[in-house]
N, C-alpha and C positions, 0 to 999 in steps of 0.2 A: 597490528592494530586491528581493531573491530570494522567491520563493515561498515564505514559511512554512519556512524553513530548506529547502529541496528539496536532495533527494539526487542528485547527478552520478555516474554511473559511466563513466569516462574509458578506454576500450581502447586503447592505444596502447603499441608494443613499443619505442620510442624512448626511453630512461629520461629523458634531458634534456628532450624534450617533455612527457612524462608528469609529470615533477617539476614544471615550469614551469606547466602546467596546474592541475595540483592546487593549489600555491601561490596562483596567480592566484584561482581560484575560491573558496578557501577565505577568504581575505581579503576578499572581496565577502560572504562570509556564508553559502556553501552547504556542504553535508555532501559531502564529496569521496572517491571512493575509485577506485583505478586498478588495471587488470588488464593484464599485458603480452602474454597470449596469448588465443587465443580460448575455448579450454574453461574457463579460468579466469574469462572475463568471464559465461559460461552460468551457471557456479556461483554465482557471487559475484550476479546478478541474480536467482537463485532463491532465495538464502538471505535478500537482504534487498533487496524491491524498489525499484529507483531510481525518481526522476520523471522522468529525461531520461538517455539514455547518448550519449555523444560517442563513434563507433566508427571506427578506422581500417581502411581496405579491406585494407591489407597487412598480414598478421600471421604469425607464425612457424610456427605449426601449421596454421592454417585461413584462408581469406579473409573478410573481413567480411561477405561475401553469405551464407555458412554461417551464420556468427554470428548475423546478423539473421533468418534462417529460423528457427533454434532459438528464438530469443526470440519471434518472431510465433506460432510454432506452440504454444508453453506458454501455457497459459490465463491464468494468472496475472501473466505479463509481456506478453502480446498487445497491451496498451494502451499500453506505455510508449513515448514519442517517441524516435526515433532520428536523429542528426545524423552524416552520413558524413563522416570526412576523405579527401580524395583528392589525389593529385599535380595540379597544375596541367594536365599534358597528358593526363590520364585522361578524356577527354570521354566515351567509351563507358562508363567505369566509372560516371561521375555519372549517365549516362541509366539504366543498369543498376538503380543503387540506387533512383532516383526511379519506376522501373518497379516494384520490389519492394515499394513502398509508405513508402520512408524518408521521415521529415518534412522534411529539408533536408540539404544539403552545403555544407562550404566547402572551398577548395583549400589547400594547401601551397606554400610558405609562407603562413602567413594572418595577419591582423591580430587582434590580441587582442580589441580594441573590437569589430571587427565579430563575430567569434564570440561574446562577451557579449551582443550584441544579437541574436542570432540564438537563444542559448538562452534569452533572457528572453522573446523574442516567441513561442517554441514554448511555452513553458510557461503564458504568458498565454493563447495560444489555447486551450491544453488546459483551462485553467480556466474559460475563457469557455464552451467547449462542455460544461462541467459533465460531462466523461468521467472525471475524478478529484477526489478530496478533496485540496484543496492542503496540508493537513496530514499525512497519511498516504501519500498517492500511490496509494491504493486506488481500484479504480472506484467512481463514485457516480453520483447522478442518472440520465440517460439511458443510461450504460452499464450500471447495475443493472438498469434496467427492460427493455433490450433481452435482457439476458441471461436475466431471467424469463420472458419471452416464448417463449424458446426451450425452456425447461423445459415449456412446456404440451404439447408433441409427445412427452414422453417420461415414463415411469412408473418409472425404474430409480433416482431419485435421493433424498435427504434434506436437506432445508434447516434449518440451526440459526440461529434469531434471537436475536442477542445483544445484551443492553443492558448497560452499566454502571451499577450501581445507586449512588445518592448522588454521581454525579458532578457534578451541578449545585451540590450543596451543597459538594462540595470547592472547584469553582471559585470559589466566593461566599467561601472561607476563605482559598484560597491564590492567586487570581487566575488570569487566563487563559493565562499563560506556562506556568505549574505543569500547568495543565488541558491544555493543547496536547500537553504533554510525555506525559501520561498517553495521549493518544489515540495517540502515535505507539509508545510502548511496546505498547498493545494490539494495535496493528497489526503489529508487529515479532513478537510473542508469537503472533498467530493465524498469522502465516507459519510459524515454527518448528513449531508443533504440527500443523499441515497436512502441511506437508513429513514429519515424521515418521512420523504416523498415517494420513496419508490418500492421495491418488491425485496423480499429477501434473497429471490435468485439473480436479481440484476448483477452485471460485471461490470468492474472497474479496473481499465488499465492504464499503464504507462509505456505506451511503446517507443516513444522518443523524449528527448530532453524536455522541450516545453510542450509537448503534446501530450494529452490524456484522452483517454474514450470511456463511455458509459454505454453499455447496453442495457434497455429498459424495456417496460411494455409501452406501446403505442400512447395508452392514457397518461402515462406519468411524463413523458419526454417534456412536454411543454414546461409544467411547473418546475421540473429538475431544472431545466435551463434558465427560467427566470430567476429561481433560488440562488443559483449559482453565480450568474452574473451581478446580482444584487449584492450578495453577501461578500463576494469577492471584491467588489468595487469599493464595499465599505471597510473591510478588515485589512486589506492589502497595505494600506496607509502605514500600519505600525512598522511595517518593514524598512520605511524611510526616514531619514534624518528630519528634523522638525523644519529645516530651511526649505527641503524640497516638497514637503508635504504643504506649506504655506505657498509657495509658489505655485505649486499644480503641476511642476515638469521638473526633468533634470537638465543641468547644462553639461554637455559632454564639449570637450574640443578637440576638432579635427588635427591632424598632422600639420597643417598650414596654419594652424592659430585661432581658426575660425569658429565661431559657437554654434552648436547645434543643440535645438529644444527639442527634448524628447518628451511625450507624455509618460503619465504614471501608467503602470502597467493595468490591464484590464483583461477579461476573457472574449475571446472570438469562437462562438460555438455553433457549428451547423449540424443540423437535425436531418437524419435520413430515415423513411419509414419503409420498411421491408414491402407492405403492400404496393408501393408507387413503383416497384422496381422489379426486375427478372435478372438476380445476379448469376452469373455463370461461373465467377471465381472470386477469391477475396480480393484481389487487385480492384475489380471494378468497385466493390464497396468501398474501398479506400479511397479511391478517385472520385467517386460521387460525394463522398462525406467530406474530402478536402474543399471540392469545389462549393459545397454549401457553405462551408466555414468561412471560404474567402468571401463570400457574398455577405458574412455577418461583419465585415471589417467597418 
């Protein structure tokens, strides 16, 4: 099974090959998007971050290496694995792609089963290394920790510690499939808001199930926080049944049969400014951020 509905971006200007790959991987359960040009691929990867990119080297507007450099230089896509498509006789091209840091390559004409296994193995490796959350495709675990360590050397940032309130109660009522949809929705919302009101070098992470974080410039933090809270409050209603939306809360039953009323989900967001603290390690950052988030309840 694919990694929790993993999103693939296929960058291929040959419409026949692109359509074949889109149909093939969609039938396997992946979410698949296609770009025919390099610039289109760069824009799509920033609008909705994919779990993996299949990238043809020969494109009409720029070569795949340039696309790859853009993806790696953009902070929020720098972790996304890339598999290059090359012609069978392009030995130098394959070597150049691997030297740049591509995760794998496959030659044309290729065997679909081999490509499927390369995609699966790459996604499995990324998950094993705890570099991304399998549901949202956002950096998690060690990737978040490594980024926070870099912040210790700077004093020009603000960190937003974000928690989905009443998420666990929602999962209890609606099940894990609906709950995972909420996580994916939240990741998309974060990316949209940061794209609109932040900077290209802002960081978005998913360190724990109902917790996310954004690192941005000081002057952008308040607007991002306000937009996230407002849009989440407005758009989360679509994840509830009509009766729960109308009522404005969930009704859960405890083991003794008593009813418990649970509010609809919302975001609690704590903001920490580097200039206000002298952090010695990343644990201090996360502790201060968690305390700021609790004050937002």
